[in-house]
Structure formats: C-alpha cells, structure tokens
OpenMM code with the backbone's topology and positions (N, CA, C; nanometers):
from openmm import Vec3, app, unit

residues = "MET LYS ILE THR ASN GLN HIS GLU ARG ILE LEU ASP LEU LEU CYS GLN SER PHE GLN PHE GLU ASN ALA ASN ASP SER THR THR ILE ILE THR ARG LYS GLN CYS GLY LYS SER THR LYS THR ILE LYS GLU LEU LYS GLY GLU ILE LEU LYS LEU TYR PRO LYS ALA TYR THR LYS LYS LEU VAL SER GLY ALA VAL GLY ASN LYS ALA ASN LEU THR ILE LEU ARG GLN LEU LEU HIS ALA HIS GLN LYS LYS LEU LEU SER HIS ARG THR PHE ALA TRP ASP ALA LYS ASN LYS ARG SER ILE VAL LEU TYR THR TYR LYS ILE LEU VAL".split()
positions = [
    Vec3(0.9315, 1.1020, 1.4303),
    Vec3(0.7931, 1.1628, 1.3515),
    Vec3(0.7189, 1.1424, 1.5147),
    Vec3(0.6352, 1.2525, 1.5504),
    Vec3(0.5349, 1.2038, 1.6064),
    Vec3(0.3869, 1.1489, 1.5456),
    Vec3(0.3825, 1.0317, 1.6046),
    Vec3(0.1495, 1.0267, 1.5266),
    Vec3(0.0973, 1.0778, 1.5930),
    Vec3(0.0179, 1.1367, 1.4953),
    Vec3(-0.1344, 1.1963, 1.5542),
    Vec3(-0.2600, 1.0959, 1.5471),
    Vec3(-0.3561, 1.1474, 1.5809),
    Vec3(-0.4681, 1.1196, 1.5042),
    Vec3(-0.5247, 1.1103, 1.3727),
    Vec3(-0.4627, 1.1995, 1.3483),
    Vec3(-0.4459, 1.2861, 1.1742),
    Vec3(-0.3862, 1.1966, 1.1455),
    Vec3(-0.2782, 1.1423, 1.1809),
    Vec3(-0.1715, 1.0550, 1.0934),
    Vec3(-0.2877, 0.9100, 1.0895),
    Vec3(-0.3402, 0.8427, 1.1819),
    Vec3(-0.3779, 0.7022, 1.2063),
    Vec3(-0.4845, 0.7013, 1.1103),
    Vec3(-0.5667, 0.8642, 1.0948),
    Vec3(-0.6764, 0.8256, 1.0159),
    Vec3(-0.6287, 0.7907, 0.8526),
    Vec3(-0.5821, 0.8602, 0.8536),
    Vec3(-0.5454, 0.8919, 0.7101),
    Vec3(-0.4586, 0.7356, 0.6251),
    Vec3(-0.3536, 0.7101, 0.7712),
    Vec3(-0.3732, 0.5147, 0.7439),
    Vec3(-0.4347, 0.4804, 0.7140),
    Vec3(-0.5061, 0.4475, 0.8261),
    Vec3(-0.6549, 0.2849, 0.8077),
    Vec3(-0.7247, 0.3517, 0.6582),
    Vec3(-0.7599, 0.5005, 0.6532),
    Vec3(-0.8739, 0.5033, 0.5302),
    Vec3(-0.7325, 0.4715, 0.4082),
    Vec3(-0.6516, 0.4983, 0.4080),
    Vec3(-0.5259, 0.4065, 0.4034),
    Vec3(-0.5460, 0.2468, 0.3100),
    Vec3(-0.5265, 0.2124, 0.3749),
    Vec3(-0.5121, 0.0806, 0.4735),
    Vec3(-0.7021, 0.0141, 0.3869),
    Vec3(-0.7700, 0.0836, 0.4304),
    Vec3(-0.9361, -0.0220, 0.3882),
    Vec3(-0.9769, -0.0274, 0.2481),
    Vec3(-0.8762, 0.1487, 0.1575),
    Vec3(-0.8905, 0.1633, 0.0397),
    Vec3(-0.8267, 0.0356, -0.0423),
    Vec3(-0.7108, -0.0673, 0.0640),
    Vec3(-0.6386, -0.1531, 0.0089),
    Vec3(-0.7356, -0.3316, 0.0378),
    Vec3(-0.7808, -0.3162, 0.1104),
    Vec3(-0.8649, -0.3861, 0.1156),
    Vec3(-0.8402, -0.4478, 0.2386),
    Vec3(-0.7656, -0.3781, 0.3078),
    Vec3(-0.6706, -0.4476, 0.4539),
    Vec3(-0.8672, -0.3514, 0.5102),
    Vec3(-0.8754, -0.4322, 0.6829),
    Vec3(-0.9108, -0.3598, 0.7562),
    Vec3(-0.9610, -0.2743, 0.8482),
    Vec3(-0.8087, -0.2487, 0.8471),
    Vec3(-0.7070, -0.0874, 0.9219),
    Vec3(-0.6117, -0.0926, 0.9047),
    Vec3(-0.5437, -0.0201, 1.0148),
    Vec3(-0.3776, -0.0924, 0.9811),
    Vec3(-0.3221, -0.1346, 1.0910),
    Vec3(-0.3846, -0.2115, 1.1469),
    Vec3(-0.3648, -0.3467, 1.2034),
    Vec3(-0.3698, -0.4741, 1.2213),
    Vec3(-0.4211, -0.4618, 1.0731),
    Vec3(-0.5313, -0.5752, 1.0678),
    Vec3(-0.3727, -0.7475, 0.9512),
    Vec3(-0.3439, -0.7495, 1.0739),
    Vec3(-0.2184, -0.8648, 1.0019),
    Vec3(-0.2944, -0.9626, 0.9536),
    Vec3(-0.3873, -1.0342, 0.9457),
    Vec3(-0.4479, -1.1426, 0.8906),
    Vec3(-0.4859, -1.1216, 0.7441),
    Vec3(-0.5278, -0.9985, 0.7099),
    Vec3(-0.5522, -1.0700, 0.5310),
    Vec3(-0.4939, -1.0282, 0.4168),
    Vec3(-0.4302, -1.1143, 0.3248),
    Vec3(-0.4144, -1.1704, 0.2520),
    Vec3(-0.4310, -1.0450, 0.0563),
    Vec3(-0.3216, -0.9648, 0.0320),
    Vec3(-0.4211, -0.9413, -0.0876),
    Vec3(-0.2804, -0.9164, -0.1902),
    Vec3(-0.3503, -0.9525, -0.3659),
    Vec3(-0.2848, -0.8912, -0.4197),
    Vec3(-0.2560, -0.7963, -0.4504),
    Vec3(-0.1957, -0.7979, -0.5909),
    Vec3(-0.1033, -0.7045, -0.6900),
    Vec3(-0.2238, -0.6110, -0.7479),
    Vec3(-0.3357, -0.7268, -0.7813),
    Vec3(-0.4675, -0.6828, -0.8982),
    Vec3(-0.5285, -0.6531, -0.8162),
    Vec3(-0.5328, -0.5957, -0.6931),
    Vec3(-0.5963, -0.5287, -0.5878),
    Vec3(-0.6083, -0.4098, -0.5658),
    Vec3(-0.4790, -0.3785, -0.5803),
    Vec3(-0.4795, -0.2367, -0.5660),
    Vec3(-0.4496, -0.1741, -0.6636),
    Vec3(-0.5565, -0.1776, -0.7642),
    Vec3(-0.5953, -0.0569, -0.8238),
    Vec3(-0.6547, 0.0308, -0.8218),
    Vec3(-0.7867, -0.0434, -0.7068),
    Vec3(-0.9163, 0.0394, -0.6595),
    Vec3(-0.8582, 0.1558, -0.5695),
    Vec3(-0.7298, 0.1299, -0.5325),
    Vec3(-0.6449, 0.2674, -0.4375),
    Vec3(-0.6530, 0.4140, -0.5159),
    Vec3(-0.5898, 0.3537, -0.6242),
    Vec3(-0.5769, 0.4849, -0.6725),
    Vec3(-0.6458, 0.6355, -0.6538),
    Vec3(-0.8037, 0.6081, -0.6714),
    Vec3(-0.9095, 0.6603, -0.6310),
    Vec3(-0.8854, 0.7412, -0.5134),
    Vec3(-0.8490, 0.6774, -0.3648),
    Vec3(-0.8756, 0.7802, -0.2852),
    Vec3(-0.7189, 0.8338, -0.2232),
    Vec3(-0.6067, 0.7452, -0.3000),
    Vec3(-0.4644, 0.8039, -0.2908),
    Vec3(-0.5078, 0.9423, -0.3409),
    Vec3(-0.5479, 0.9950, -0.4888),
    Vec3(-0.5153, 1.1268, -0.5131),
    Vec3(-0.6758, 1.2483, -0.4150),
    Vec3(-0.7683, 1.1078, -0.3530),
    Vec3(-0.8094, 1.2117, -0.2575),
    Vec3(-0.7800, 1.2695, -0.1042),
    Vec3(-0.6482, 1.1809, -0.0798),
    Vec3(-0.6391, 1.2110, 0.0319),
    Vec3(-0.4593, 1.2724, 0.0382),
    Vec3(-0.4060, 1.2936, -0.1232),
    Vec3(-0.2433, 1.3399, -0.1149),
    Vec3(-0.2378, 1.4959, -0.0250),
    Vec3(-0.3299, 1.5826, -0.0978),
    Vec3(-0.2779, 1.6733, -0.0022),
    Vec3(-0.2533, 1.6753, 0.1269),
    Vec3(-0.3595, 1.6152, 0.1700),
    Vec3(-0.3865, 1.5596, 0.3094),
    Vec3(-0.2087, 1.5273, 0.3257),
    Vec3(-0.1786, 1.4393, 0.2875),
    Vec3(-0.0555, 1.2921, 0.3002),
    Vec3(0.0547, 1.3713, 0.3006),
    Vec3(0.0497, 1.5108, 0.1652),
    Vec3(0.1215, 1.5847, 0.1803),
    Vec3(0.1894, 1.6985, 0.3109),
    Vec3(0.1161, 1.7180, 0.3494),
    Vec3(0.0808, 1.8286, 0.4176),
    Vec3(0.1405, 1.7870, 0.5643),
    Vec3(0.1198, 1.6192, 0.5837),
    Vec3(0.1392, 1.5799, 0.7588),
    Vec3(0.2106, 1.5020, 0.7470),
    Vec3(0.3248, 1.4277, 0.6285),
    Vec3(0.4181, 1.3868, 0.6342),
    Vec3(0.5372, 1.4292, 0.6357),
    Vec3(0.6249, 1.4264, 0.6453),
    Vec3(0.7771, 1.4266, 0.6146),
    Vec3(0.8273, 1.4119, 0.4897),
    Vec3(0.8873, 1.4593, 0.4334),
    Vec3(0.9208, 1.4585, 0.2123),
    Vec3(1.0208, 1.2924, 0.2214),
    Vec3(1.0336, 1.2398, 0.3089),
    Vec3(1.1168, 1.0949, 0.3643),
    Vec3(0.9883, 0.9736, 0.2722),
    Vec3(0.8557, 0.9921, 0.3399),
    Vec3(0.8011, 0.8319, 0.3533),
    Vec3(0.6486, 0.9537, 0.2799),
    Vec3(0.7314, 1.0732, 0.1203),
    Vec3(0.6034, 1.0716, 0.0577),
    Vec3(0.7082, 1.0679, -0.0746),
    Vec3(0.7802, 1.0223, -0.1589),
    Vec3(0.8769, 1.0605, -0.2070),
    Vec3(0.8176, 0.9941, -0.3883),
    Vec3(0.6924, 0.8828, -0.3371),
    Vec3(0.6674, 0.8274, -0.4286),
    Vec3(0.4994, 0.9087, -0.4800),
    Vec3(0.4603, 0.9427, -0.3618),
    Vec3(0.3265, 1.0038, -0.3913),
    Vec3(0.3876, 1.1585, -0.4887),
    Vec3(0.4467, 1.2404, -0.4786),
    Vec3(0.5497, 1.3121, -0.5050),
    Vec3(0.5552, 1.3331, -0.7111),
    Vec3(0.6437, 1.2622, -0.6530),
    Vec3(0.6923, 1.1745, -0.8169),
    Vec3(0.5579, 1.1886, -0.9170),
    Vec3(0.3922, 1.1348, -0.8538),
    Vec3(0.3015, 1.1113, -1.0313),
    Vec3(0.2975, 1.0718, -0.9841),
    Vec3(0.3780, 0.8841, -0.9345),
    Vec3(0.3204, 0.8221, -1.0157),
    Vec3(0.2276, 0.7293, -0.9895),
    Vec3(0.1789, 0.6491, -1.0996),
    Vec3(0.0301, 0.5753, -1.0572),
    Vec3(0.0266, 0.4451, -1.1431),
    Vec3(-0.0549, 0.3252, -1.0832),
    Vec3(0.0349, 0.2159, -1.0498),
    Vec3(-0.0353, 0.0887, -0.9376),
    Vec3(-0.0451, 0.0254, -1.0077),
    Vec3(-0.0632, -0.1139, -0.8546),
    Vec3(0.0424, -0.0918, -0.8133),
    Vec3(0.1707, -0.1164, -0.8674),
    Vec3(0.3214, -0.1312, -0.7932),
    Vec3(0.3553, 0.0319, -0.7253),
    Vec3(0.2771, 0.1249, -0.7999),
    Vec3(0.3076, 0.2556, -0.7501),
    Vec3(0.2536, 0.2425, -0.5708),
    Vec3(0.1244, 0.1825, -0.6477),
    Vec3(0.0139, 0.2602, -0.4737),
    Vec3(0.1141, 0.1447, -0.3641),
    Vec3(0.1244, 0.0345, -0.3933),
    Vec3(0.2095, 0.0145, -0.2999),
    Vec3(0.3106, 0.0051, -0.2378),
    Vec3(0.3526, 0.1011, -0.3231),
    Vec3(0.4712, 0.1716, -0.2628),
    Vec3(0.4318, 0.2988, -0.1844),
    Vec3(0.3779, 0.3541, -0.1984),
    Vec3(0.3147, 0.4456, -0.1405),
    Vec3(0.2910, 0.4101, 0.0062),
    Vec3(0.1891, 0.3110, 0.0313),
    Vec3(0.1243, 0.2076, 0.1473),
    Vec3(0.2790, 0.1953, 0.1912),
    Vec3(0.3393, 0.1224, 0.1343),
    Vec3(0.4299, 0.0804, 0.2139),
    Vec3(0.5416, 0.1932, 0.2755),
    Vec3(0.5601, 0.3180, 0.2304),
    Vec3(0.6333, 0.4302, 0.2293),
    Vec3(0.5573, 0.4826, 0.3991),
    Vec3(0.4142, 0.4848, 0.3840),
    Vec3(0.2983, 0.5873, 0.5196),
    Vec3(0.3407, 0.4742, 0.5916),
    Vec3(0.2916, 0.3646, 0.5808),
    Vec3(0.3108, 0.2179, 0.6816),
    Vec3(0.5292, 0.2816, 0.7555),
    Vec3(0.6033, 0.2397, 0.6953),
    Vec3(0.7733, 0.3107, 0.7097),
    Vec3(0.7303, 0.3789, 0.8619),
    Vec3(0.6220, 0.4722, 0.7889),
    Vec3(0.6278, 0.5992, 0.8904),
    Vec3(0.5337, 0.5492, 1.0243),
    Vec3(0.4860, 0.4557, 1.0668),
    Vec3(0.3805, 0.4036, 1.1353),
    Vec3(0.5110, 0.2700, 1.2241),
    Vec3(0.5985, 0.2843, 1.1522),
    Vec3(0.7286, 0.1937, 1.2395),
    Vec3(0.6139, -0.0144, 1.1979),
    Vec3(0.5143, 0.0083, 1.0517),
    Vec3(0.5034, -0.1143, 1.0382),
    Vec3(0.6029, -0.1255, 0.8936),
    Vec3(0.5787, -0.2452, 0.8318),
    Vec3(0.6316, -0.3064, 0.6951),
    Vec3(0.5176, -0.3759, 0.6333),
    Vec3(0.5114, -0.3511, 0.5036),
    Vec3(0.3812, -0.4331, 0.4218),
    Vec3(0.4948, -0.5468, 0.4021),
    Vec3(0.4580, -0.6995, 0.4070),
    Vec3(0.5804, -0.7993, 0.3820),
    Vec3(0.5069, -0.8807, 0.2133),
    Vec3(0.5822, -0.8232, 0.0835),
    Vec3(0.5536, -0.8722, 0.0349),
    Vec3(0.6164, -1.0594, 0.0018),
    Vec3(0.5218, -1.1391, -0.0112),
    Vec3(0.5958, -1.2988, -0.0941),
    Vec3(0.5508, -1.3259, -0.2384),
    Vec3(0.6343, -1.3491, -0.3461),
    Vec3(0.6189, -1.3665, -0.4341),
    Vec3(0.6622, -1.5424, -0.4345),
    Vec3(0.5216, -1.6077, -0.5414),
    Vec3(0.4842, -1.7169, -0.5704),
    Vec3(0.4966, -1.7760, -0.7110),
    Vec3(0.5006, -1.9132, -0.8235),
    Vec3(0.4996, -1.8762, -0.9298),
    Vec3(0.3844, -2.0389, -0.9322),
    Vec3(0.3305, -2.0570, -1.0576),
    Vec3(0.2347, -2.0941, -1.1149),
    Vec3(0.2424, -2.1206, -1.2649),
    Vec3(0.1886, -2.2402, -1.2538),
    Vec3(0.1920, -2.2457, -1.4501),
    Vec3(0.0641, -2.2214, -1.5055),
    Vec3(0.1269, -2.1689, -1.6624),
    Vec3(0.0159, -2.0615, -1.6925),
    Vec3(-0.0616, -2.2455, -1.7991),
    Vec3(-0.1063, -2.3039, -1.8257),
    Vec3(-0.0914, -2.4280, -1.9423),
    Vec3(-0.1004, -2.3911, -2.1105),
    Vec3(-0.2011, -2.2739, -2.0645),
    Vec3(-0.2738, -2.1932, -2.1583),
    Vec3(-0.1582, -2.1433, -2.2868),
    Vec3(-0.0388, -2.0699, -2.1845),
    Vec3(0.0302, -1.9651, -2.2559),
    Vec3(0.1725, -2.0907, -2.2169),
    Vec3(0.2057, -2.1723, -2.1419),
    Vec3(0.2706, -2.2799, -2.1117),
    Vec3(0.3977, -2.1735, -2.0761),
    Vec3(0.3796, -2.1064, -1.9544),
    Vec3(0.4954, -2.0694, -1.9051),
    Vec3(0.4347, -2.0744, -1.7262),
    Vec3(0.5002, -2.0055, -1.6947),
    Vec3(0.5144, -1.9748, -1.5265),
    Vec3(0.4615, -1.8454, -1.4991),
    Vec3(0.4010, -1.7923, -1.3964),
    Vec3(0.3706, -1.6983, -1.4029),
    Vec3(0.3531, -1.6517, -1.2431),
    Vec3(0.4385, -1.5142, -1.2215),
    Vec3(0.4246, -1.4560, -1.1126),
    Vec3(0.3203, -1.4192, -1.0335),
    Vec3(0.2786, -1.4335, -0.8791),
    Vec3(0.1599, -1.4310, -0.8082),
    Vec3(0.1980, -1.3327, -0.6886),
    Vec3(0.2456, -1.1805, -0.6894),
    Vec3(0.2263, -1.1459, -0.5642),
    Vec3(0.1317, -1.1065, -0.5058),
    Vec3(0.1991, -1.1781, -0.3352),
    Vec3(0.0948, -1.1916, -0.2045),
    Vec3(0.1688, -1.0714, -0.1254),
    Vec3(0.0774, -0.9778, -0.0898),
    Vec3(0.1066, -0.8434, 0.0707),
    Vec3(0.0578, -0.8725, 0.1941),
    Vec3(0.0880, -0.8223, 0.3082),
    Vec3(0.0801, -0.8433, 0.4160),
    Vec3(0.0974, -0.6966, 0.4970),
    Vec3(-0.0029, -0.7141, 0.6102),
    Vec3(0.1183, -0.5696, 0.6682),
    Vec3(0.1581, -0.6304, 0.7899),
    Vec3(0.2374, -0.6504, 0.8128),
    Vec3(0.3339, -0.6725, 0.9667),
    Vec3(0.3298, -0.5722, 1.0946),
    Vec3(0.2935, -0.5889, 1.1393),
    Vec3(0.2575, -0.4658, 1.2846),
    Vec3(0.3705, -0.4845, 1.3848),
] * unit.nanometer
topology = app.Topology()
chain = topology.addChain("A")
for resn in residues:
    res = topology.addResidue(resn, chain)
    for name in ("N", "CA", "C"):
        topology.addAtom(name, app.Element.getBySymbol(name[0]), res)
C-alpha cells in the first residue's frame, strides 16, 4: 500500500485523539483508560478510513466494536499499515482496598 498525504493526515488525527503528539511520537506513554476519548474521532473518520485503507487494516473498524480495547486495536491496525507498531506493557499494582493486584496497561508507538 502506498502511503499518501491523506493517510498521514488521518493517522496523525487519530494519534492526537489518543493523546500522542503525532504518529511519530515515540516518547508519550498512554494507558488504556485514556483511550475512551478517541471514540468520537474514530466515528468521525470511519468513512474516510474505510475508503482509503485496505480491508486487512480495517477489520476491527468494520466489525463495529466500541470500547477502549477496540479503539487500541483500530489504532494498532492503522499503525501497521504505516509500518509502525503499538507496544503494550503490562504491570501489576497492589490494591490495598480490595486486597488484590490490579493490571495496568501502558502503550507507546514504535517508529
């Protein structure tokens, strides 16, 4: 797939909705909770994304799934079209109130 200026613009808008500066921002680290704000942007760009990207990179978007995890999958698929990756890191923290460990997921873009 040849990457055009439209592809770059869409990916930058999507990354900004996930609180990254742009698609080449490899220093910002986000959590799964921060991904809920990007649902609105994904819905606005859905038609344009489906028109410009091949089916292999839009499977999750076509399925209509919503939520933080689905939003991250959509971002991961579009980054893959641009030969970039979304790195995930899982850490555990102790919740003293509930007396059990909780999982914290963090994500960053690999260029």
